[in-house]
C-alpha positions in Angstrom: 155.6 101.4 139.6 152.3 101.3 141.8 151.4 98.5 144.0 149.4 95.7 142.4 146.9 95.8 145.2 146.1 99.4 144.5 145.5 98.7 140.9 143.2 95.7 141.8 141.2 98.0 144.1 141.1 100.7 141.5 139.9 97.9 138.8 137.3 96.5 141.2 136.0 100.0 141.9 135.7 100.9 138.1 134.0 97.3 137.5 131.5 97.9 140.4 130.7 101.4 139.2 130.1 100.4 135.5 127.7 97.6 136.8 125.8 99.9 139.0 125.5 102.3 136.0 124.2 99.8 133.7 121.8 98.3 136.3 120.3 101.8 137.3 119.9 102.5 133.4 118.1 99.2 132.6 115.8 99.7 135.6 114.8 103.2 134.6 114.2 101.6 131.0 112.1 99.0 132.1 109.9 101.4 134.3 109.6 104.0 131.3 108.6 100.9 129.1 105.8 99.9 131.5 104.7 103.5 131.9 104.5 104.0 128.2 102.5 100.8 127.7 99.9 102.2 130.1 99.7 105.7 128.9 99.8 104.8 124.8 96.7 102.8 123.9 97.1 99.6 122.1 96.5 99.8 118.4 93.7 97.5 117.4 93.4 96.5 113.8 90.2 97.6 112.0 87.5 94.6 111.6 87.6 93.0 108.2 84.2 93.5 106.8 82.9 90.4 105.4 80.5 90.6 102.5 77.0 89.3 103.1 75.9 86.7 100.7 72.5 85.1 100.3 72.3 81.3 100.5 71.5 81.1 96.5 74.5 82.7 95.7 76.8 80.9 98.1 75.4 77.3 97.2 75.7 77.9 93.4 79.4 79.1 93.8 80.4 76.3 95.9 79.1 73.7 93.6 81.8 72.6 90.8 80.2 72.3 87.3 80.3 68.8 85.9 82.1 70.0 82.8 84.9 71.3 85.1 84.9 67.6 86.8 85.1 66.0 83.2 87.9 68.3 82.0 89.9 67.7 85.2 89.3 64.0 85.1 90.4 63.9 81.3 93.6 66.1 82.0 94.8 63.7 84.9 94.0 60.5 83.0 96.0 61.9 80.0 99.0 63.0 82.4 99.0 59.6 83.9 98.8 57.7 80.5 101.8 60.0 79.4 104.0 59.5 82.4 103.3 55.7 82.6 105.4 55.0 79.3 
């Protein structure tokens, strides 16, 4: 049977070696990602073209027809009357 001291030294050596390998790998990975971010251009989404509308069309489309307002008011009144009972 080996001495417990030599086993602890072997375990510590293995642990330090593993930690050093992981640290070196992560350091290399960080620098490679930084290098790639400088070399590869950033993708810019294409601008969304907004349709050009004249003022006449815009003002008429934003106004609500009085018939629509009357229909909505009647529907709300009918709903409230039916749920109140």
